[in-house]
Structures are given as structure tokens and as C-alpha cells.
C-alpha positions in Angstrom: 117.8 112.5 80.5 120.7 110.7 82.3 122.7 108.2 80.3 125.1 105.4 81.3 128.7 106.1 80.5 130.2 104.0 77.7 133.0 102.7 80.0 130.5 101.4 82.5 128.2 100.0 79.8 131.1 98.1 78.3 132.0 96.6 81.7 128.4 95.6 82.4 127.9 94.0 78.9 131.2 92.1 79.2 131.2 91.0 82.9 127.5 90.3 83.2 125.0 88.3 81.3 121.2 88.2 81.0 119.2 87.3 84.2 119.2 83.6 84.8 122.2 82.9 82.6 124.8 83.1 85.4 125.0 79.3 85.6 126.8 78.1 82.5 124.9 75.1 81.1 123.5 73.9 77.9 120.4 71.9 78.9 120.1 71.8 82.7 117.1 74.0 83.7 116.8 75.2 80.1 113.0 75.4 80.3 113.2 77.5 83.5 115.7 79.9 81.9 113.5 80.2 78.8 110.4 80.8 81.0 112.3 83.5 82.9 113.4 85.2 79.7 109.9 85.0 78.3 108.6 86.8 81.4 111.2 89.5 81.5 111.8 90.1 77.8 108.7 88.8 76.1 110.6 86.2 74.2 113.1 83.4 74.9 115.4 83.9 71.9 117.7 86.8 71.2 117.7 87.8 74.8 121.4 88.8 74.9 120.7 91.8 72.6 117.5 92.7 74.5 119.3 92.6 77.8 122.2 94.7 76.5 119.7 97.3 75.2 117.9 97.2 78.6 121.1 98.3 80.4 120.6 101.8 78.9 117.4 102.1 81.0 119.4 101.8 84.3 119.9 105.6 84.9 116.1 106.2 84.9 115.1 102.9 86.5 114.2 102.0 90.1 116.5 102.7 93.0 116.4 98.9 93.7 118.6 97.0 91.3 118.8 93.2 91.2 122.1 91.4 90.6 122.4 87.6 90.5 125.7 86.0 91.5 125.2 82.3 90.7 128.3 81.0 92.5 128.6 78.3 95.1 132.4 77.9 94.9 132.8 79.6 98.3 130.5 77.0 99.9 131.5 73.8 101.5 128.7 71.6 102.7 126.0 70.9 100.1 126.4 72.7 96.8 123.5 74.0 94.7 123.1 77.6 95.8 124.3 78.6 92.3 120.7 78.0 91.2 119.2 80.4 93.7 119.2 83.5 91.4 117.3 81.7 88.6 114.7 80.1 90.9 114.2 83.1 93.2 113.7 85.5 90.3 111.0 83.2 88.8 109.2 83.0 92.2 109.4 86.8 92.7 108.0 87.5 89.2 105.2 85.1 89.6 104.3 86.1 93.2 105.1 89.8 93.3 104.4 91.2 89.8 104.1 94.7 91.3 107.8 95.0 92.1 109.6 97.8 90.2 113.2 96.7 90.7 115.5 96.9 87.7 117.2 93.6 86.9 120.9 94.2 86.0 121.5 90.5 85.1 123.9 87.9 86.4 127.6 87.9 87.0 129.3 85.7 84.4 130.5 82.8 86.6 133.2 80.4 85.9 132.0 77.8 88.4 135.5 76.6 89.4 136.7 80.0 90.5 136.2 82.1 93.6 138.5 85.2 93.7 141.2 86.3 91.3 143.7 86.6 94.1 143.9 82.8 94.3 144.8 82.4 90.6 148.1 82.1 88.8 149.0 84.0 85.7 148.3 81.1 83.3 144.8 80.6 84.7 144.1 84.3 84.6 145.1 84.4 80.9 143.2 81.3 79.9 140.0 82.4 81.6 140.2 85.9 80.2 140.5 84.4 76.8 137.4 82.2 77.5 135.2 85.0 78.9 136.4 88.0 76.9 138.3 86.5 73.9 141.3 88.5 75.2 144.0 87.0 77.4 145.1 90.5 78.3 141.6 91.8 79.2 141.5 94.3 82.1 138.3 92.7 83.4 138.2 90.3 86.4 137.3 86.7 85.9 136.2 85.2 89.3 132.7 85.9 90.7 133.8 87.6 93.9 136.3 89.8 91.9 133.8 90.6 89.1 131.1 91.6 91.6 133.3 93.9 93.6 134.8 95.6 90.5 131.4 96.1 88.9 129.8 97.5 92.1 132.6 100.0 92.8 131.7 101.6 89.4 128.0 101.1 90.0 128.0 103.1 93.2 130.3 105.8 91.7 127.8 106.3 88.8 124.6 105.8 90.7 125.1 106.7 94.4 121.3 106.9 95.0 120.7 103.4 93.9 121.1 100.1 95.8 122.0 96.6 94.8 119.9 93.6 95.9 122.2 90.6 95.4 120.8 87.1 94.9 123.2 84.3 95.6 124.8 81.9 95.6 126.7 80.9 98.7 127.3 83.5 101.4 130.8 84.3 100.2 129.1 86.4 97.6 128.1 88.9 100.4 131.8 89.8 100.8 132.0 91.9 97.6 128.4 93.0 97.9 128.9 94.5 101.4 132.5 95.6 100.9 131.6 97.7 97.8 128.5 99.0 99.6 130.3 100.1 102.8 133.1 101.7 100.9 130.7 103.7 98.8 128.7 104.8 101.8 131.9 106.1 103.5 132.7 108.1 100.4 129.2 109.6 100.6 129.8 110.5 104.2 127.1 108.0 105.5 127.3 105.6 108.4 125.8 102.2 107.5 125.2 99.1 109.6 124.9 95.5 108.5 122.0 93.4 109.8 123.0 89.8 109.2 120.4 87.1 109.5 122.0 83.6 109.7 122.2 80.4 111.7 126.0 80.7 111.6 128.4 83.5 112.6 130.4 83.5 109.3 133.3 84.9 111.5 136.0 82.4 110.8 139.3 84.0 109.8 139.8 81.3 107.2 138.4 77.8 106.4 140.9 75.2 105.4 143.3 78.0 104.4 140.8 80.0 102.3 140.1 83.4 103.8 137.1 84.3 101.6 134.3 81.8 101.8 130.8 81.3 103.2 132.1 80.9 106.7 134.4 83.8 106.9 133.1 86.7 104.8 131.9 88.7 107.8 135.4 88.8 109.3 136.8 90.5 106.2 134.4 93.4 106.0 134.7 94.5 109.6 137.3 97.1 108.8 135.0 98.7 106.3 132.4 99.5 109.0 132.8 102.7 111.0 132.6 100.5 114.1 132.8 96.7 114.3 129.7 96.5 116.4 127.8 97.9 113.5 127.6 94.3 112.3 124.5 92.9 114.1 123.8 89.2 113.7 120.4 87.7 114.1 119.3 84.0 114.4 122.7 82.5 115.3 122.4 78.9 116.7 125.0 76.6 115.1 128.4 77.4 116.5 131.2 75.6 118.2 131.8 78.6 120.5 129.6 80.7 122.8 128.3 84.1 122.0 130.8 85.8 124.2 133.7 84.5 122.1 132.4 86.0 118.9 131.4 89.3 120.5 134.6 89.8 122.5 136.9 88.6 119.7 135.4 90.5 116.8 133.5 93.3 118.4 130.2 92.4 116.7 126.7 92.2 118.3 124.6 89.0 118.2 121.1 87.9 118.9 121.0 84.1 119.1 117.9 82.2 118.1 117.4 80.7 121.6 117.3 84.1 123.2 114.9 85.5 120.6 112.6 82.6 121.4 113.0 83.1 125.1 112.6 86.9 125.2 110.2 87.4 122.3 110.3 89.4 119.1 109.4 92.7 120.7 112.2 92.5 123.2 114.6 91.5 120.5 113.6 94.5 118.4 114.1 96.7 121.4 117.6 95.2 121.9 118.6 95.8 118.3 117.4 99.4 118.5 119.4 99.9 121.7 122.5 98.8 119.9 121.8 101.2 117.0 120.8 104.1 119.2 123.4 106.9 119.4 125.5 105.4 116.6 124.3 108.0 114.1 123.4 105.2 111.6 122.1 106.6 108.3 121.3 103.5 106.4 121.1 99.7 106.7 122.2 96.8 104.6 120.4 93.5 105.2 122.3 90.3 104.4 119.9 87.3 104.7 121.1 83.7 104.7 117.9 81.6 104.3 119.1 79.2 106.9 118.4 81.8 109.6 114.8 80.5 109.1 113.9 77.2 110.8 114.5 74.2 108.6 110.8 73.4 108.7 110.3 76.4 106.4 113.8 76.6 104.8 115.3 73.2 104.0 116.4 73.8 100.4 119.8 75.1 101.5 123.3 73.8 102.0 123.2 73.9 105.8 119.6 73.8 107.1 119.3 74.1 110.8 116.5 73.4 113.3 115.3 75.7 116.1 115.6 78.8 113.9 113.5 81.9 113.3 109.9 81.6 112.0 109.3 83.5 108.8 107.0 86.0 110.6 109.7 86.6 113.2 112.1 87.7 110.6 109.5 89.8 108.9 108.6 91.5 112.2 112.2 92.5 112.8 112.6 93.7 109.2 109.4 95.8 109.4 110.5 97.4 112.6 114.0 98.2 111.2 112.5 99.6 108.0 110.2 101.9 109.9 113.2 103.6 111.5 116.0 103.3 109.0 116.3 103.3 105.2 117.3 99.9 103.8 119.5 100.8 100.9 121.2 97.5 100.2 120.4 93.8 100.7 120.9 90.3 99.6 119.3 86.8 99.8 121.8 84.0 100.0 122.1 80.2 100.2 118.8 79.1 98.5 119.7 75.8 96.9 116.6 74.6 95.1 117.8 71.2 94.1 118.9 70.1 97.6 116.7 67.9 99.8 118.7 67.3 102.9 115.5 67.3 105.0 113.6 64.8 102.9 110.8 67.1 102.0 111.3 66.9 98.2 109.5 69.5 96.0 107.4 70.7 98.9 110.6 71.8 100.7 111.8 73.6 97.7 108.6 75.4 97.3 108.4 76.4 100.9 112.0 77.7 100.9 111.4 79.7 97.8 108.1 81.1 99.1 109.8 82.4 102.3 112.8 83.7 100.4 110.6 85.5 98.0 108.5 87.1 100.7 111.6 88.5 102.5 113.2 89.5 99.2 110.1 91.3 98.0 109.9 93.3 101.2 113.5 94.3 101.0 113.2 95.3 97.3 110.1 97.4 98.0 112.0 99.2 100.8 115.0 99.8 98.7 112.9 101.2 95.9 111.5 104.0 98.1 
């Protein structure tokens, strides 16, 4: 029987927390957290010890491993995506009880922080004392830094498993994809990123910050074997034309207007043409819920009209999964408490339903 190493177990038990607890609150959404814990652990009290005990099951568990990163510090329009991991998990458990994915828990998020590289020594020491009761702790303290650090060790210990990240704003995909791509290179595998989004996320920086929801793609390009192994689907909100992004960054894009004009079958053929002869072994799918038209996905920080229909996205994913193994994925930018489209609870429920359908499909593929 395979066991988890004590060093990695200690890192997980210190840097992560039980599923749903990534948002540090006392009373907000307390009932939802307790309901989630009841479903996962069979009780709503004493879950910290039950969760730590469950970590020992990781070596023998499913290939698909869920990690919540409840951070929206890298966003910049409407906040609230930090609640995505809690709400999406609840929807998945209620709607897709047959899923076999192992839930690793949530990153412990200090909501004011993004990456350790932006912090001075005094802040690092204070936050290490708050999180780990040790101002000299070796562990990272910011959500992006914790995620990357934990996942480097995860892939080293379990190269056959994959992480399904639940965010959070899209900056979270920076450490998720970076650790994934670096691990695949070490394994001698060529991976491509399929990125569903209304926005390119190809800024070099935003207001002086280089790692955020609008720039994360730019900073993983060097971790790909070729920059055109980043393929973006659903783009429609951009101040520059497609030619600018493709020529400047070397990526490949499929804008929503062209998908609508040419049809899904042609779009799928075009994506396969871009992957053909590239010797791609595996795919990572990063999915920003705003790739979906705002009539189905309005509970997000930047809902956009004229987007993909849910079935459009599913058709593309099914076609990709039939040809390539999907070994990593994420679902980002679900912000359940937002109501920028004026749909209220109905908008929240529709967004979560679509997000759960796509997530469940990806998790099932990753578990194969």
C-alpha cells in the first residue's frame, strides 16, 4: 500500500484546510459550510481532524483531485469569486454524486494577499505567525505562492494524478498551470492548454501588477513547449484585434463571433488542425465561466454577452476528450453573490448549474 510522505503530509495539513474553509469567516455562509462538511464527512463538527485523516487516503484515491483556491485578490472588477469553491462543490455533490474525485481541501487564504513576491519582510513574518504560529516558517503565505509550492510537491509524489482547481479569480490559474506544465516537462510529456474565456488574459501587467486575472496567460507561455500550445476559445471582449494577440504572443485563438459564424464542427476541426503534428500528449483545460454567454453565466465578475452556449462548450470538450487525455483542469470566476445582470438567485443557480456540468465532465475525464 502506498503512503504519503510525512514531509508532504505536513505541508498539506499546514498550508491547506478542509474543503469549504478557504474563505476565512465566522458567520458568513456558515450554514453552507456546515452542509458541505456534513455531506463530505458525515458531520459538521470536528472536521479539521477528519480532513487531516482523509489526507492519508490520497495515494490510493482517484486520479482526479480537487483543490479549492478561494482567492479573488487577483481580480479587479466585481469581487466575490472567492466563494466559488464552496458553492460549486455543493452543487457538484448534489447533482453528480457519482463523481469519484478526491477532495484535497482548500488553500488557506489570507484575503488581502496575492503572491509572496509582493510582500516585505515584516508582512511575511506577521502572516507566517498568523497562519503557522511561526514567523520563521518555511511555508508560503499567499494563495498563488502556496498553490504553486504545494503542487510542485504534489506532482513529484503523484505524477499519475491531476489537479482540478476551483477558483477564485483567474489569477489562480497561474500557479495551477505553471506547476502542471513544469511537471509534464519533467515527465517528458508535451501538454497544451485549452483556455475558455471571454478575455485574452494576455496583459503583461495590470496597473503595475504582473500576476492577476488579466495577465496570467502571459506568464506561463515560457513553460509550454511552444507558445501556440495555448489555444483560447470564446474570446470576445478585447480592445485589440485577434491578430495583435496571436502575432505578439504566438498563441492561437477562436473568437466567439467566428465560432458562431462557422459553427461548432468547423471550430473543432480548426482546433484539431492546430494540435495536429504537435505531438501533444495531454491537455489542461482552464475554464473561465464568462466564456459562456451571460444569459447562462451572469454570476461572475465580468459577465459578457454574445458568448458560447453551454452545449457549444460541451461539444468542444467532448471532441477534445475523445482524442486527448485531459489530465488537469480548473473552473474559475464563479462569483455566486454577484448579480450584475439583475437575475438574482435564478442567475446564481444557472451559473452554478453550467459550471457544475462542465466541471463534472472534466473530473470524469481526469479520473480515467
